N, C-alpha and C positions, 0 to 999 in steps of 0.2 A: 760389360756383361750382357749377354743376350740369351733369352730363354723363351720358348714357346709356352703358352699358358696351360691349356687343358686339353685332354683327349676329346672332350665334348665338341670342341671347335671343328674336329674332323669327323668323328663318328656320328654326331647329331647335328651337323651343320644345317641341314634343311628339315629339321623337326620344327613343327609350328604349333602355336596356340590359336584357337579359333574364336570368333565372335566380334562383330564390328563394335568398336567403342567400349569394349569390356575393360575392367580393371584386372590386370594380369600381375603375376609375379613369377620370376624365373631366376634361378641361380645356377651358375656353371660349376661351382664347388659347393658341396654340402655345408650348411651352416653359414653361408656368406650373407644371407638376408637377416637383418635385425628382426627380433620378434617383439611385437607389441608397441613399437615406436619407430619413427622415421629417422631420427637424428640422435642416436645415443652418444653418451660422452666418449666412448671408444667403440668403434664399429667392429664387428667380428672380422677376424683374419687380418686386422690392421688396415682395413680399407677406409677410404674417405667417403662420407655421405655428401651427395650433391643433388639438389633439386633442379629439374628442368621444367620451366613453366611455359606452356603453350598458350595460355590465356592469362589475363590479369588475376592477381590474387583474389580480387573481389568479384570475379565473374560468378553468375548464379551457379549453384552447385551442379545443376543438370547440364551446364555448358562448360564447367571448369575442366581444364585438361592439364595434367601435370604428371610427371614421373619422378621417382627417387632412384638415383643411380649410385651404386656402391663400387668405387673404382680404386685402382692401385694408386693413382695420383690425381689430385684435383685438376680440373681443366685450366684453371688460372695459373699462369706462371709469369716470369719476369720478361718474357719476350714481347716484342712489339710487331704489329702488322705493318708491312710496307707494300706499296703497289706491286702486284705480281709482274714478273718479267714475261714479255711476249703473251699478253692475254689474248683471248679470242677477239678478233677485230670487229665482229658483228654481233656482240652480246650486249643487249640493251635492257634497261629497266625504267626508263623515263621517256614517255612518248609525247610529252607536251609540246615539243618543238617540231614534231613531224607532221607535215600536212596530210590531211585525210584524202582518200581516193575512193569514190563511190562505185567504181567499176567492179564487175565480177573478175576474179583473178584465179588463175590455176598454175600450179607448178608441176612439172614432171618430177620423177623421183630425184631426191637429193643425191648427187654423185657420191658413191662410196669412197671412203678415204683410201688413198694409196700411200699415205705417209706412215711408215712403220713406227713413228714416234708419237702419233696423234692419239691421245687418250680421250676419254669421254668429256672432260672439262674443256679440252682444246677444241673438240669437235662441235661445240654448241653454236648454232646460228639462229638468231632471233628473226622470225618471219613477220610477226605482227604483234600488236598489243595496244594497250590503252592505259591512261593514268600513269602512276609512278610508284615505285617501291618506297621512295622517300615519304610520300603522302600516305602510304599504306592503303591505297585504293587503286583498283584496276587489275589487269592481268597481262601476262606476256606468254606468247606461244613460240616455242623454239623447235628446231629439229637438230638432230645430231648424227654424226657418223664418226666412228673411231676404229682404230686397228689394234690397239694394245691396251692392256689393263692399266689402271691407275696405280702408281706407286705412291702418289700424293693422296692426302685425304682432303675432304671438302665439306664445308658447312655453308648453308644458304641462309643468310640473315634476312633476305628480302621476302620470303614467302614459302608456302608449301609447293612441292613439285609432284605432279602426277606424271609418271613416266610410262610411255607406251612403246615397247619394243616392236619393230617391224621386221627386222632381220637380225638374227642371231640372239641367243640367250644371254642375258645379263645376270651376273651375280653381284648383289649389293652386300658389301660388308658394312655394317653399321655399328654404332655404339651399343645397340640392343641385341645384335646377333646378325645372322645371315638371311638373305632372301634370294631365291632363284626365280628369275622372271623370264620365261621364254616368250616368243611372239604368241599372242593370244591371251596373255596375262598382262596385268598392269600393276604398278605399285605406287604408293604415295609415301614420300619422305617429307614429314612436316618440318616447318621452319626450325632451324637451330640444331638439328640432329646431324652429327658428323657421319659421313659415309664415304665410300669409294666404290667405283664401278669396275668390276673385274670381268675378263673374258676367259672362259675355260678353253684353252687351246687343245686339250686332250679330247674334248667332245665335238668341237666345231672349228672350222677355219674361216678365214675371210673377215671382212670388215663388218661391224655392227651398224645398224641404222634404226632411227625411230623418232618419236615425237615427245615433247614435254609441254605440259600445261602448268603454268606458274600463277598462283593467285596471291595477290599482295595483302589481302585482308581476310581474316576468318579461316575456317577449316572445312574440309569436305564432310558431308553427312549423307545419310541415306535419304532419298526423297520420301515425302509423305505419300502414303498409298491411298488415302481417301476412300472412295467407294470401292476400290479394288479389294479392300479388306485387310486381313492380318498378314497375308503371304503374297509373294510375287515379286517380280523384278529381281534386284540383287538381294538375296536373303542374307541376313546378318551372320548366320552361322558359317558362311562360305568365305569370309574374310580371314586371312591368316597373318599372324604376327610372329616375330622370331623368338627363339629362346636365347638366353644369355650365352655368349661365347666370347672369350677374351684372349688377348695376347699380351704377354709381359716381355716387351722388347725395348731395350734401351739403345736406340740408335737414332740418327737424324731422320725425321719425317717432316715433309713440307705439308702444312695445313693451309688450304685455300679458304678464303672467306669471301663469299659473294655478298657485297654490302653496297646498297644503292646502285646496283647494276655493274659495279666495278669489282674485279677480282683483286683481293689483297692476299698476301702470303706471310707466313712466319715459319721459322724452323723450331720444331720440338725435339727434345732430346729423348723422346720415348714415343711409343705408339699411343694414339688417341683412342684406340679400341681396347681399352683396359678395364671395361666394366665387367666385373665378376658376377654381379647380381643386380636386379632392378625390379621395381614394382610400380604400377601406375596405369594410366589410360592414355598417355601421350607417347606414341611409338610409331615406327614405320609399319606398313602392312601391304599385303598384296591380294589380288583377286583374279581368279580364272574366269574369263568372260564366257567360257562354255557353260558355266553354272547359271548364267542369267536366265531367269524364268520369263520368257518373252510373252507379252500380252498383245492382242490384236482383235480386230473385229471378226465376228462370226456371222455377220449379216451383210452390211453394206458400208461404203465409204472408207476412205483411207484415214486411220487415226492420226492425230497430231503427233509429231516426233517425240514430244515429251514423254510418251508412253514407253520410250526406250531408254529412259534416264537411269544410269548406274549410280552416279554420285552427283551431289549438288552442293554448291557453296552459296549460302543465303546472302541476299542484299538487305538493305534497310527497308525495301518496299515489299510488303507481304505478297506472296505469290510470284515474285519476280526474282529469279536467281541472279547472283553476281556472275556465276558461270555454272553450267551443267556439263557433265560428261555423259554422252549417249552413244549407243552402239546400234548397228543395223546387222544383226546376226542371222544365221540360217533360221528360217521360220516358214510356217505354212501360210499361204495366201488363199483365202476362200471367199472373199467378198463378192457378192452378186451385183450385177449391173453397175460395176464400179471401175473407174480408172485406177488400177492397182498401184502403179508406181507413185512416188511422192508427187504431190500436186504442184502446180505453179503457185508461186508464193512471193509475197513481200512481207517482211518481218521486222518488228521492233528490235529483235535480237540479232546480233551479228553471228554468222555461222562459219566456223573453220572446220573443214572436213579432211580426214586422212584415210588411207587405205592400208590395211594390214596384210591382207592376201586376197587373191581372186579378183572379182569384178563387182562394181556397184550396179544395182538394178535400175538406176535412172540415168546413167551416163555411159557413153563409150569413151575410151581414151583416158579414163581415170585409173592410173596404174598404182600398184602397191609401192609405197614409199613416196608417192606424190601427195599433193594437197590442193585444196581450193579455199577461197575466201569469198563469202557473199556478205557484204557489209549491211548495216542497218538500212532497211527499207529499199534495198536494191532488189529488183525483180530477178527471180531465178526459178529453176524447175527442170524437168526432164528435157533431154535434147530431142531433136526432130526425129531421129531414128527410133528412139524409145516411144515417143508419142504415136508414131505410125504403127508400131508393133502392138502396143498396149491397147490402142483404140480398136483394133481388129482381132484381138486374141479371143480364142474360145475360153470362156471363164470357168473352166473346171478347176477343182482344187489342185494347187501347185505348191510344191515345196521348193523354196529358194535355198540352195545350198552352195551358191557360186562364190561367196566371198564374205569378208568381214570388214565393214567400214565403220568409222566412228565420227563423232562430231563434238567439238568444243563449242558450246553455244553460250553467249554472254550478252548481258544487257549493256556492256561497255561498247563504245564506238571503236571497233578495231581498225587500226591503221597499219598498213603494210610498211615495213622498213625500207629505206633506200636500197639496202643490200638485196632484199627480196625482190623489189621491183626491177632491179638491174641484173638479177641473177641470170646466167645463160641457160639455166634449166627452167626458167619461167615459160609457160605456154602462151606465147603472145597471140595465138589464134583461138584462144578459148571461146571468145564470143561467137565465133562462127558456128558453134555446135547448135545454136538456136535458129540458124537459117534453115529454110526449107519447110517450115510448117505451112501447109497449104491453107488457103482461105476456104473455109467450109461453111461460112455463114450463108444460110438459105432462108431469107425472110418470106413470110407468106405472101402469096400473090393476090 
């Protein structure tokens, strides 16, 4: 037997609920949600109740994240996971045996997939990371390119994934409903949530490309605003969560499980996207970067890049993030008597940058789909051409509208993978961009 679930899956596929971290409820069929309790003796419509916990049961209430799912069949079944056939060869989640490299590194755009069978899971390539999923400490940064929708489903047991499309819109089908993420938007799929990545061939053609930040411990939150006040940066109301949408299909579906960096698979005799209703605060979400309320100086000096933080994942050290996601969006630059591009810098944090579209205001040759890595305490800053232009510019108010770059900034010591260091698209001449800064020191006579 095969049957498609509900008209809401098509008519209301991209209807959303709003508010970061809110407790939501959604049902694809009226009456599917139990009233007044989570786990009744018999659920409405003959559904099964299943709790998905993103934190320990005993986590403080203000930090506790969990959702109740009401599904056609429980997730547990008699099948066993086996190592997946033909896994991505360069997908990693343990960086303990990889030697560190203190040099500035840059990569040209990841080549677009020309394999008509390569889906999102197949197209993942780990660029750098630190720690390990097994220890639940550290991060991994991946890039992807794919040409076809996933027919398989996937669950990541290793951590939360923040997905940044660079080319072509992604549609995420999840246990909680659908999310549509075009370039310029991002989404977060928390640990343990089943999803698949689809490409809408009726709207766009060609391969998709983008970036993934994976954190092995904790969850993303909005950064504290401090003296900024009650509003600004990424406002909670602009984060969007899916509404319930299910499918009732009884046929073989492959479920991939990313566990300790390795892909495992098992066959299900049904669709894992059979959640008819759900409630809770542990769910996937998306955010449009155009809604970011950018802050900056209105007097002098270039502010620290932390002022551009969209999402943050806390570490055990107060004031030090395990990882931040920051963007460099269109904005007005009005600082007086100031070198306006990002300043020369050595940083405790490791910085991985990517480019969604346009150009970056501190570098030439940094292309959309490319990336750079500046490790902990390694000097970096604007290239010689930018220094020359900014040092002699007329400092009238100027609106930068030329591009959208982002940064994954982490307190972890990021280490580039062997595959990334040996990649033919690595820019081996990156260091040359700092040549040519003239000696301008003029001591008093």
